[in-house]
Steps between C-alpha positions, in 0.01 A plus 500: 500500500782735406554377155335742241432217256327300771296798602396559139405146466290510824328823385397325174374188677307708747345688211409176339320384825323830517378463146378152571320611815344785303383249231356268749316783675359626180374158385355426842308830498377424146380161610309645802345766272382212287331348802761212555525427872844431613511174683872543612648781699663762293829431686488146367442617144798744523725238663406238242577734207824610653598141569438411135721798389781391715462140390492615134810701557685216669431258222621734217772722673796256491583587866456878475151510642404813311126547544503716187585202284212292636304364196166525677531879513400500127169361601459718807616834380440472123209257472687263271311187443643145459401250253129443494421862590548449887655787698700341784425792728124479454504125556724538823250767631199282399647197695595708802191709525244232456657215697 
């Protein structure tokens, strides 16, 4: 990876993944502090959320696959809710952690 633009893009995408992992970790710790017992391995939770970020980026990136443009990031990093007051990140964690 000698192209400076490609390196800059990689750094941004890595930072996005780091922020997502930090958000998942923070939320899992909060759930555990609230007495929720995780029924899935932490690695599965992280993998599921990262997969959803990649899938979200693929659907909206028009071939560029820029993770930073994944619509689901609004839910994960900013707590944005969709219609009906549901946070996709919360719902994703709930499904993964309790199943």
